[in-house]
Each structure stands twice: as structure tokens, then as C-alpha cells.
Residue, then its C-alpha position, 0 to 999 in steps of 0.5 A: m500500500n505504501t508503494i502505491r502512495c509513493f507512485v501516486f505522489v511521484f506521478a502527481v509531481a511529474s504531471n504538475s511539472f509538465t502542465s506548468a510548462y504551458d504557463e510560460c509566455n514565450e510565444p505571441l498569442l495575438d500574432r498579426a491581430h487587428l484591434t478595432a473599437t466603436t463607441s459614442l463617447p468622444n474620447r474613446n475611439p480606435k486610436n485610444a484603444r489598448l490591449n491590457g495583459g501580456c507578460 
């Protein structure tokens, strides 16, 4: 029974290290993206639009 617990623990640690590799920001998510905006407010036009986020 103790061997099974050890195997489950090792498997959980190994699988966590593989999934955390996908959290890195080493590739662009929005390659050649175009941002457009429409609104009726005078100070909010496409020239003032911004994309929040990133690494």
C-alpha cells in the first residue's frame, strides 16, 4: 500500500511539472491581430484603444 502512495505522489509531481510548462509566455498569442473599437463617447475611439495583459 505504501508503494502505491509513493507512485501516486511521484506521478502527481511529474504531471504538475509538465502542465506548468504551458504557463510560460514565450510565444505571441495575438500574432498579426487587428484591434478595432466603436463607441459614442468622444474620447474613446480606435486610436485610444489598448490591449491590457501580456507578460
